[in-house]
N, C-alpha and C positions, 0 to 999 in steps of 0.2 A: 453440569459437571458436579460431582458429589463433594468435592473438597471446598470448604467454605472460603479459605484464603483465595483460591483461584476465582471463585465467583465474585468476591468483593473486588479483587484487582481487575477482573474483566470489566466490571461495571465502571470503575475508575477509568480504565483504558478506553471504554466505549464513550463515556462522557467527554473525555479529552479529545478523542478522535472526532466525535460529532461536532464539538465546538470548533476544532480546526477545519473540518470539512465545510461546515456552514459558512465560516468566515472566509475560507478560500473561494467558495462558490460566489459569495457576494462580491468579493474583490474582482474575480474573473469577469463577472457580469459587467462591472464598472469598466474594467480595462477593455473588454470587447467592444462596448459601445463608444468608449473614448478614443482608443488607440487603433482599433481595427484588427483584422486577421493577420496582416503582414507583419506588424510590429510584435504581436503576440507570438507569431511563428518564429521570429528572431530570438525571442526570449526562450522559447521551448528548445530551440537549437542550442542555445547557451547551456541550458540544463542538461541536454544530452551529452554535450562535450564534457561538462563538469562530471557527470556520472561516470563516463568511461575513463577519464584520466584519474579521477579519485579512486576508482577501483584499482588501478595500477599502484597508486600511492598507499592503499590499504593492504593490498596483497593477500587479502583473506585473513589477516592476523586479527582484525577486529572480531570476527565471528569466532575464531579459534580462542581468543582471550576470554570472550563471554562464556564459551563452553568450559574452559579449564577453571576459570574463577568460580563459575556456578557449581562445580563439583566439590568445592569447599576445601581443597588442599593447597597450602602454600599460595594463598591469593596474592599477597604482595609481591612475591617473587615472579609469578606469572605476569602480573600487571606491569612490573618493571621491565621485564623482558619484552613485552609488547611495546612499551613506550620507545625503547631503543630501536626496535625493528621499524616502528612506524616513522620515526624521524629519519632513519636511514633511507627508507623508501621514498619519503618526501623529497629528499635531496636528489635521488635518482630520477624521480618523475619530473621534477622541475628542470633538471639538466636536459633530459630528453625533450621536454617541451620546447626549450630554447633552441635545441639543435634542429628540430623539425619545423620550427616556425615558418621558414621560407616556403615550405610546402603546404602550409595551411592557409591558402589564399583566401578562402571564404571566411575563415575565422578572423584574419587580420583586417580584411576589407570591411567587415561588419563592425569593427571596433570591439571585438569580443576578447582579444588576447589579454590585455591588462586586467579587466574584470575577472577573467578566468584565473589568472595567476593569483590575484588577491583572494579569490574565493577558495582556491586550493590551500593557501597558507592558513586561512581562517578555519577551514574545514578540518585541518589536523588537530587544532586545539579543541574544537567541538567534539569530534569523534573520539579523541583520546580520553576525555573526561566522561563522556556518555557511556563508553564501553565499561569503564570501571563501575559506574553506578548501576548499569543494567546487569552486569555479571554478578553483582552482589545481591540481585533480586529485588531492587528497589523500583518496582515497576511503576508505582504511583508517582515517584519523583521523576522518572523517565518521561512519563506521559505529561506531567506538569511542565517539564522542561521543553518538551516538543511543542506544547501549546504556546509557551512563551516565545519560542523560536518563530513559530508561524505567525503568531499575533504581531510580534515586533516587525517581522518581514512585511506583512501585509499592510500594517499601519503606515510604515514609512513609504512603501510603494504607492499607496493611495495618495498620501500627501505629496509625494514627488511627482506623480502623474498629474495631479491637480495643478501643481505649480508649473507644469509644462516640461518636465525633464524626460518624459517618455521612456525610451528603452533604458537610458542611464539610471533612471529612478527605480526601475525594476531590478537592475543589477545591485544598486546600493542597498535596497531593502533586503535582498537575498543575503548579502554579506552581513548586514547589521543584525539580522535575525539569528545567525549562528553565533555571533558575539554574545548576544543576550542570553541565549540558551546555554552556551558554554560556561558563562559565569555562574549560572545557577547550578549546573552539574558540578563544577569545581568546588562550590561552596558545600555541596552535599556529599562529596567524595570522601569515603573513609579510608580507602587504600592509599598506601604511601610507597614512595620509591625505596627500594632496598636492594641489597646484593642478590644476584641470582647466578645460577650455574648453567653450564652448557646444555644440560639435559632439559632445562626449562625451555630454551630456544628450540631444541630438537622436537620437544613435545608440541610446541606451537606450530613449527614447520610441518610436522606430520599431518596435523589437522587442517592447517591453513591452506595447504596446497590444493586440496579438494574444495575447500570453501571458496577459494579464489576462483577456481575454474567454474564452480557452480554459480557464483555471483556473476561471473562473466556471461554465462548463459542467460541468467535472469535479466541482465542488462540488455541482452539482445532482444528479449521480449519487451523491455521497457522503451528502448530507444532505436532499435533497427528500423521500425516503421517510420519514425520521425526522420531519420537520416535518409532512408530510401525515398520518402516523399519529398524531402528537401532537395535530393539529387535529381529525381525525375520530374518533379513538379515545381511548385513555388513555395515561398515562405507563407503566403496566404493559405495555401492548402494545408501546410503544417499546422497553422493556427486553427483552422476549421476542424481538422481531424482530432487534435488534442483537446479541444473544447468538447467535442462529442464524447471522447474517451473519459474526460473528467465527469461529464454528466452521468455516465454509466457507473462511475465508481461508488455511487450511493449504494449499489448492490453489495459492496464488500465491507460495509461498516462493521458488522458483527465479526466477520472473519478477521479483519485487520485488528480489531480490539482483542480478540482471543489469542491470536498467535504469539505476540510478545509476552503474554502472561504464561502461556503453556510451555514455551521453549525451555526456560530455566528449570521449570518444574519437571518436565519430562526428562531433561538431562540428569537431574538429581535422582529421579526414580530409576532411570536406566542404570546409573552407577550402582544403585542398591539392588537391582534385579527385580524391582516391583512392577512387573509387566502388567499385572491386573489393573493397577492404578492407571497405567498408560492407556490400556484398552478402553476402560470406561470413560476416561477424559476425552479421548479422541472421538469416540462414538457420540458423546454429547456435543462436542465441538462441531462435528459435521452438521448436526441438527440446527444448532444456533447460527452456524454460518449461512445456512439456507433460509433462515428466518426472514431476512430482508432481500436476499438475492433473487428468490423466485418471484415475489410480488413486484419488486422494482422492475425486473425484466418484463413481466407481463404488462404492467402499467405503462412502461416505456414504449412498448410496441403500439399502444393505443394513442398516447399523447406525445410521443417523441418529437414529432415535427413541430407542434405548437410550442413545446418546451424550448426548443432551439430558437424559435422565432422570438418569443417573448423574453427569454432570459438573456440571450446573447445578441440578437439582432437578425435582420433578414439575410445578411451576408452569410450567416452560419447555417442557414437552412440547407445549404448544399451538402452538409454532413449528415443528413437524415438517413441516407442509405447505409453509411458506415455505422451510424448509431444503432440501427436495428440488429446488425451483425454483432457489434461489440456488446450489446446487452446479453445475448446468448452466451458470448464468450465469458462474461463475468460469472455466470452460474458455475461453469466448469472451472474457472480460475480459482474460486474460493476453495474448492475441493482439492485442486492441484497444489495450491500453496500450503495447505494444511499437511498434506502428505509429504511434501519435500521438507517442510519444517520438522516434521516428526522424524524423518530419516536422518536429518542432521543431528537432531537432539539425541538419538540413540546411537550416535557415533558411526553413522554410515554415510559420510560425505562423499565417498568415492562412488557409491551407488547413485546419489543425487546428481553428481556431475555427469555420469554417463547418460542418465535420463535427460537432463537439461541440455547436454551437448547435442544429442540426436534431435530433440525438439527445436533447439535454436537453429540448427542447420536447415531443418525443414522450413522454419519461419523465414530465413534469409532467402533460400532458393525460391520459395513460393512468392515472396515479396518482390524479388527481381523480375519474376515472370508476370505477376498480376498487376503491380502498381502502374506500369506503363500502359496497360490495357484497360484496367478498370478504375484507375485513379485511387482515391483514398479508400474506396470500398474494397479494392484489391488488397490493400494493407490489412484491412479488417478481416478479410477472409483468411489470409495467410496466418494471422495471429490466432484466429479461432481454431484452425486445423492444428496448429502447433501446440496450443494449450490443451486441446483434447487429447493429442498423442501423449503429452507430458503427464496428464492426469491418469490415463490408462496404464502407462508404464509405471508410474508412481504407485498406483494401487496394487499392481502385481508384485512389485518389490516389497512394499510394506506388508502385504498379506503374508509373505514368506517369513517375516520376522516377528510379527505381532498378529494376534487373532483379531483382525480388523472387522468391526461390525457396524451396522447402521441401525438407527432407530426408525425402522421403516414406517411404523405407525405414526410417529410424529411427522415424518417427511410427507406422508400421505395427507395428514391434516393440513400442513402448510400449503401443499399443492391444491387441495380442494378449496381452502379459503381464498387463495390467490385467484383461482378460476372464477369463483363467484364474484370476487371484487372486480376482476377484469370485465366480466359481462355487465356489471352495474355501471362501471366507468364508461364503457363503450356506449351503453344506452343513454346515460346522462349527457355524454358529449354530443350525441345526435340530437337530443332534445334541446340542450342549452350549449351550443358550441363555445369553446374557450376563445372568445374573441378579444379578451383582454386579460392581463395578469391576475386580476382579482377573481374572475370566473375560473381561471385555470387553477388558482390556489384553492378555491372552494371545491373544485372537482377532485383534486388530489386529496384534500382533507376528507371528503366523503368516502373516497376509496380506502383510505387508511383506517377510518372508523369501521367500515364494513369488514375489512380484512381482520383486524385484531379482535373485533367482537365475535366473529364467527370462529376464528382460530382458538381463542380461549374457551369458547363453548365446546369445541371439539376436543381440545387437549387441555384438560384441567390440570395436568401435571405441570405443563408449561406456565399456566396461570399461577399456580402456587409458587413456582420457582421465582417468577417476577415479583409476586407479592412479598415473598419472604426476603428477597434482596432489598426491596424498598424498606421493609421493616428494619433490616440490619443497619441501614444508613440513618435510621431514626426519622424517616420521613413519613408523613401521614398517608394513609391508604383508605379509600372509601369502603367501609366494611359492608355496605349494601351490595357490593359486587359479589361478595362471597356467597350470598344466597342464590345468585344467578349462575355462578360459575362452578360451585362446588356441591 
């Protein structure tokens, strides 16, 4: 992407995301070996319930507030209107939760109701201050706060599990993490409560309605598979499926880092009518989103089974079939999520909702039909088909509003380098099987070296982009590489 602030913020976002993900992986490895799939499955169900109920409590106003604040007009008034609406929805959602508690038998019997209630209360504080910081464009602070949130969560969870608190320790860490991150966001929040008018609320309502519906569809992709697996199968199956899904999330590193940076930028460009900036940024974002997605998918198809065994334990090898499907899904997912983000940023949430609603319906229907027959692999197939449909519809919709383009030459270089890497890793795995974690780490490292060495040789522009970014951060760069790559 050609704009320097975006590049710098993207690197900050990527570093934060990488730190969060690596820490999360390490913690999950420990939890998987210590607690087993069934307890992990219970925790994943807790997260699914929290996500669904928190969506009702947010009502889409968080996304609407970020959009309006990022446009730069009457920031304090829009933020204040958001706070009032958010607190009002919290009261409504908690009241509804108490009313339907007798019907949530699985929630109460698993001891999830009280932790869920505390998490919802804490989540309001966390989301309220993070929305203000994010809407103001302070992406570096947002990423730092997210890292603090996850680091605190994981640190407390690890200690609690070590001390024998099990599932309760996982709940406590989740809540404590939001408290820590929320305090940091509150400290860095520049917006203040002020009087606002009815039209501020109407403006948020207009945008939030479609954001709410789109977010609901996104939650279907995030949690419908977990809920359906929990309903038709067991908590252990939920744990196995979600650990496989977590392993594939390495493919989304760069896309997840770029999106929160691009959203407020594209929103601002859209308000100014600077469509050429949007087109160039999106084209570059597509390329960098595939930078890790393609090689991670290819390498995962070769080493996925042994990765599950060594990282999570023998019990989790049952998820290898779903893993191979989910790897392919992640390549499509990074493109889909960028397109939906862009549609929302250019003030087209209604279009995003229609796309997401159709795809979510397909996901649920396929899941109901396939999970009882194919098990967790059926949930993976349903998600793959739904994500592919979402990506196709998103591309058609975005193309009608922006001259969408792809850097085909760069994408071809990424694909070729990933192909060579895959062949080398497959051959190495045949000669020296990954019989222990150290050999596995060595095989993965060799594959990464081959991939990036060849990619930078094929695509010197990408090499220069990475080198220049390192220079901007004042970090040393081996100049001998310039003779080889330029």
